VEXTI-811584 format. One record per residue (C-alpha): x, y, z. Coordinates in steps of 0.001 Angstrom, whole numbers, padded with zeros to 6 digits, always signed. Layout:
% residues N
XYZ/...
This chain:
% residues 505
-000326-000031+000198/+001739+003756-000871/+003096+005684+001737/+002615+009558+002977/+005136+010907+004601/+004290+014099+006320/+007281+016032+008459/+007274+018698+010378/+009601+021979+009178/+007786+024363+011453/+009795+026435+013785/+009941+024003+017043/+011613+022032+014965/+014704+023901+014680/+014943+023472+018520/+018633+022528+019727/+018881+018927+020958/+022177+018777+023697/+024835+016704+022899/+027767+015679+025078/+030685+016401+023500/+029826+016636+020023/+028132+019496+017535/+025078+021154+018354/+021990+019152+016602/+018235+020400+015865/+015433+017973+016049/+014748+018132+012206/+017733+016869+011770/+017250+013566+014128/+014034+013176+012182/+015903+013295+008633/+018512+010735+009956/+015428+008785+011064/+013746+008936+008168/+016558+008518+005992/+016701+005190+007805/+013444+004645+006748/+014273+005247+003431/+017450+003342+003043/+015432-000071+004770/+012716+000335+001956/+014826+000463-000922/+016236-002729+000153/+013413-004564+001148/+009886-002849+000361/+011266-001873-003206/+007948-002017-004792/+006437+000506-002225/+005283+003762-003679/+005822+006366-001654/+005463+010165-001284/+006995+013087+000507/+005424+016347+002316/+006194+019068+004299/+004128+021184+006717/+003565+024351+008998/+000808+026433+008723/+000580+025460+005119/+001443+022107+003040/+003379+021158+000161/+004305+018693-002074/+008206+017683-002293/+008406+014112-003909/+005268+013091-005680/+004348+009332-005485/+007770+007623-006328/+010134+004211-005894/+013141+006299-006438/+014107+006616-002614/+017233+008439-003491/+014789+011236-004936/+013119+011241-001648/+016430+011385+000400/+017772+014275-001564/+014187+016316-000719/+015382+015668+002797/+018645+017399+002102/+016911+020719+000607/+014524+021205+003731/+013477+024688+004313/+012206+026200+007661/+008858+027699+007712/+006422+028992+010477/+003712+027845+012813/+002277+024125+013317/-000955+023646+011524/-001945+020094+011549/-005700+019950+009918/-004283+021831+006541/-001672+019154+006130/-004552+016488+006815/-006953+018416+004342/-003460+018157+002126/-003050+014340+002110/-006255+013753+001483/-005998+015486-001583/-002778+014080-002790/-003890+010196-001843/-006937+011067-003690/-006051+012273-006838/-003339+009893-007110/-004906+006362-005990/-008603+007327-004876/-010762+006453-002118/-010642+002575-002104/-006905+001958-002073/-005910+001637+001502/-002708+004115+002532/-000236+004366+005541/+000795+007484+006799/+003725+008840+008492/+003609+011759+010281/+007147+013129+011908/+006808+015755+014352/+008023+017323+017699/+004928+017006+019301/+003822+020835+018988/+000394+021159+018649/+000636+024877+017375/-000786+028107+018584/-004472+029821+018246/-006489+029406+015502/-005744+026095+013508/-003575+024509+016098/-004312+021040+016643/-006097+021896+020122/-008269+024536+019078/-008930+022410+015628/-010182+019384+018353/-012098+021832+019988/-014353+022961+017386/-015325+019532+015943/-018776+019277+017208/-019263+023504+015975/-017944+022898+012429/-020736+023109+009176/-020587+020467+006217/-018348+022832+004386/-016010+022817+007039/-015236+019223+008299/-012291+017997+009964/-009932+015887+007275/-010159+012880+009513/-011441+009989+009515/-009951+010161+005506/-012400+008855+002802/-009693+006325+002041/-008579+003482+005137/-005610+004626+006327/-003112+003637+009342/-001510+006685+011093/+001737+006118+012752/+002951+009718+014493/+006728+009729+015047/+007288+012486+018189/+011286+013470+018271/+010067+014116+021333/+009706+011840+024851/+006803+010225+026342/+007496+012058+029849/+007695+015837+027683/+004546+014908+025929/+002809+014299+028554/+003658+017466+030762/+001141+019383+028424/-001978+018067+026777/-000288+017093+023523/-000259+013530+024068/-003821+013562+024824/-004373+015378+021547/-002343+012922+019686/-004190+010117+021077/-007515+011524+019574/-006229+012287+016692/-005584+008529+016153/-008689+007718+017295/-010411+010218+014679/-008888+008183+012289/-009779+005128+012717/-007587+003806+015328/-005585+001560+013144/-002105+002605+013968/+000624+004016+016482/+002435+006898+018360/+005874+006574+018760/+008127+008409+021222/+011645+008631+021777/+013126+006354+024578/+015831+008000+026736/+018176+011194+025870/+017333+012709+022369/+019901+011698+020291/+020948+009810+017050/+020712+006719+018747/+017402+007146+020596/+015892+008182+017141/+017019+005284+015495/+015413+002956+018178/+012104+004665+017450/+012397+004274+013852/+013263+000587+014167/+010236-000105+015964/+008299+001515+013156/+010060-000660+010880/+009805-003543+012954/+005751-002669+013343/+004642-001840+009574/+007310-002192+007080/+008996-005514+007595/+009257-007950+004266/+006911-010586+004710/+009031-013723+003495/+007776-017123+002896/+008592-020480+001119/+006557-021313-002075/+005844-024854-002192/+004792-026742-005299/+005389-030464-005336/+009273-031299-004563/+010122-027806-005642/+010500-025079-003091/+011559-021147-003245/+011966-018249-000886/+010083-015613-001817/+008551-012417-000214/+004582-011048-000251/+004054-007483-001286/+002326-005623+000155/+002530-008042+003981/-000476-010026+004143/-002596-008341+007272/-004215-010845+009970/-008103-011095+008857/-011087-011335+011764/-014252-012600+010753/-017199-010621+012128/-019703-013037+012310/-017637-015984+014566/-019259-016272+017913/-015341-015465+019123/-013427-013833+016238/-009667-014718+015938/-007433-013159+013745/-006269-015317+011341/-003033-015085+009385/-001323-016154+006487/+001051-018864+006730/+004672-018767+005845/+004858-021658+004057/+002638-021377+000921/+001685-024349-000881/+000280-025103-004353/-002109-027996-004419/-003192-027222-008252/-003735-025235-011150/-007271-024035-012763/-008518-022538-015650/-008567-018594-015122/-011829-018036-016792/-013704-020265-014248/-011990-018311-011446/-013610-014800-013335/-013041-011992-011132/-013786-013201-007437/-014076-011005-004220/-010956-011051-002579/-009486-009434+000744/-006124-007896-000976/-004025-009087-003775/-000255-009526-003337/+002931-009726-005928/+005201-013010-004978/+008039-011627-005544/+011447-014149-005626/+014139-013313-002696/+017454-014481-002026/+017303-014584+001490/+020105-013313+003412/+018926-012970+007135/+021817-010580+008196/+020115-008071+005940/+016601-008632+006585/+016688-008215+010538/+016643-004126+010006/+015508-002868+013362/+016289-001283+016876/+019628-002330+016141/+020478-001181+012720/+023817+000226+012097/+026054+001543+009310/+027918-001635+008996/+025543-003247+007450/+024839-000778+004098/+028129-002268+002571/+026384-005749+002248/+024525-006499-000153/+021113-006011+000125/+018210-009077-000536/+017029-007523-003578/+020323-007552-005323/+021322-011061-004694/+017999-012142-006344/+018679-011448-009436/+022030-013693-009137/+020445-016511-007777/+017899-019343-009540/+014462-019478-008152/+011819-021798-008707/+008956-018728-008803/+010519-017289-011813/+010655-021030-013447/+006768-021204-012139/+005783-017859-013525/+007259-018918-016886/+005384-021939-017438/+002011-020590-016690/+002762-017138-019019/+005545-016289-020699/+007974-014185-019560/+008117-010909-021612/+011722-009791-022943/+014397-008011-020252/+013772-004608-022404/+009886-004746-022364/+008278-001934-020624/+005365-004897-019568/+006415-006656-016542/+004309-009251-015076/+004543-010933-011957/+002753-014321-009712/+000010-012287-007685/-001906-014111-004894/-005164-013024-004133/-006911-013697-000562/-010265-014553-000190/-012605-014826+003055/-011345-018037+005182/-013842-020938+004926/-014473-023746+003060/-016559-022271+000030/-015297-018737-000487/-016171-018967-004269/-019782-020422-004244/-019457-021603-008221/-016691-023491-007390/-018438-025354-004993/-015888-026529-001730/-012661-026254-002125/-012115-029972-000551/-014037-031058-003300/-011870-030313-005981/-009755-032906-007544/-007288-033691-010690/-008654-034143-013480/-007192-037293-014151/-009553-038755-011193/-012653-038006-013186/-014510-040358-014755/-014323-038306-017997/-012421-035157-018988/-015382-032152-017267/-013666-029557-019829/-014212-032196-022917/-012284-033483-025331/-011654-030233-027213/-011929-027770-023920/-015478-027032-025389/-017283-026907-021767/-016273-026163-018115/-017837-027829-014790/-018134-024820-012928/-020392-023442-011468/-021019-026269-009881/-024787-026652-009606/-026670-027344-006478/-028037-030629-005899/-031362-029468-004827/-033325-027244-006578/-035287-025196-004109/-038826-024485-004986/-038986-020872-004208/-036112-020483-006520/-037432-017828-009579/-035695-016131-011773/-034365-012712-011525/-035244-009654-013867/-031580-008088-014452/-031135-005011-016763/-027323-004990-017069/-028003-003462-020639/-030428-001004-021610/-031322-003373-024927/-032616-005746-021751/-035001-002879-020555/-036179-001773-023688/-036940-005532-025005/-039246-006039-021391/-041203-002913-022525/-041599-003539-025533/-043220-007038-024819/-045553-005110-022532/-047231-002551-025183/-047502-005651-027998/-049283-007052-025442/-050903-003762-024455/-051947-003299-028142/-054129-007080-027846/-055844-006831-025050/-058610-008259-023934/-057072-010958-024949/-053238-011266-024161/-054496-009654-020462/-053028-012224-018572/-049640-012072-020284/-050124-008044-020122/-050767-008142-016504/-047768-010741-015863/-044932-009076-017490/-046128-005951-016253/-045862-007228-012586/-042370-008553-013423/-041409-005609-014289/-043117-003672-011703/-041423-005553-009220/-037832-005271-010018/-038760-001529-010516/-039376-001505-007083/-036228-003640-005699/-034080-001227-008283/-035900+002122-006782/-036323+002776-010168/-039144+005233-010102/-038735+006985-013338/-039359+003790-015248/-042809+003032-013656/-043751+006454-014281/-042310+006312-018065/-044318+002706-018634/-047415+004503-017329/-047197+007281-019588/-046793+005061-021970/-049904+003210-021383/-052128+006091-021530/-050564+007037-024846/-051742+003515-026027/-055108+004208-024416/-055802+007619-026455/-054344+005715-029730/-057250+002945-029644/-058738+002655-032448/-062628+003019-032264/-063051-000720-033030/-061254-001710-030489/-062800-003567-027277/-064178-001468-024362/-062674-003677-022064/-058883-002068-023464/-059235+001315-022651/-060175+000305-019230/-057067-002138-018523/-054648+000281-020002/-055960+003234-017401/-056216+000981-014740/-052592-000557-014908/-051151+003282-015710/-052664+004674-012685/-051487+001995-010243/-047755+002429-011676/-048118+006216-010985/-049265+005176-007664/-046503+002973-006952/-043974+005600-008591/-044900+008107-005357/-045010+005220-003036/-048846+005686-002341/-050181+002591-003748/-052198+000094-001936/-050108-002865-002261/-052364-006361-002777/-049557-009267-002600/-047335-006490-004304/-049737-007337-007270/-051806-005387-009757/-055384-006899-010048/-057120-007782-013602/-060553-005415-012635/-063416-005899-015084/-066901-004326-014355/-068480-007254-016209/-066381-009731-013785/-067813-010908-010782/-068245-013442-007757/-066327-016722-008638/-064715-015988-012250/-063614-012801-011204/-061593-014121-008421/-059822-016745-010526/-059152-014466-013363/-057723-012311-010516/-055691-015344-009206/-054382-016140-013224/-053435-012728-013573/-051731-011674-010613/-047454-011991-011419/
């Protein structure tokens, strides 16, 4: 998922930090050192991550748009300028605009806000923004929660004791709660120094940016792979005692199926399966990261020099493009809802098996048929065909069928009401009120165009149907079992009831 790094460049970040026997540093220098450590880790172990860098004070600025070029991000960090007071609200609004413009409102995003815990002063401060949350109109809403799923990580270049001396920690916790609570506040432990900021960013890396390494098995072959982005644990709400379910580090391929049979299924998330050459000494980047590891080759650099079954598998499933081609392809893993039947049209996963065990080829000798979707063994008595209008032509056909029967009244009375009730039922289910009013207008027009030789009952039935459709379109219709009834002044008694029952649909 993309990452937004929001850097505080207000004047409070220029406060000096006392260093024993060394040059004087500012809090901004500590923050830049920590972000450089994060970018170096992502370049080596999270190289597929899109990251953007933004700076804020009273205003916000997009320094580097979403990119995988971590050299550009580090260069922008070295050229930061100092500005005026802190205004978190405007910065959050900027993040919302940038992410939605690039990714829309459906893509989950991680946000790393680096600040010293200063809330700002006066109007525009975080304290003022949170105090006036309930006094705002719809045009001045607080940016949180974002329209897109997000995890907010607040990196404070200050220790917890300093933040608790004021209400800064309480306000930051409220900010985290407004974002959805899916995140964490990190503070420095001990004195403010390079070692402490490394430890703080190391905890962030371990929590949110540690690579997910797994072993991909297929028969007797296996391979070390990285799953990107890292799969998150899933909690099923419908369970009595919901427990988080995590993806195992042993991924086993148990079979192959036509992509056409899978179609476009609903998934929890999608992940790339990338080949790697595991170097445990390099991968363990965390609180104890040191400069000595920078000269060692990273796992991503070693991956291109080692044979990997993941590449062989991908090449057998789809012909690999040439190295100089702009089109790239990778293995992808989709996570479905946990359970025995995640895709109903495939049936139970445990019932799937190799074609060789079937009595006959379920795909036919020339691959002209498919065993999917799996039909239920028992046809339910209440199962009915559902009216679906995917294209305009389908709706037009249904309306034309009604009009054809309307011109043949009273001979086609039962068919007329059957088709009319089917359309009316679907329109009410979809909330398509305009369709009911439009068909009513068409029936009234047909009534005026009836020839003099037409049966008197035809005009009555058309007027009655048009009237009932108009009532239904305004939600004031008196519904009898959700159906229109055939009415005729010439029918009465048992005969009327019989015809009514036959005409109701």
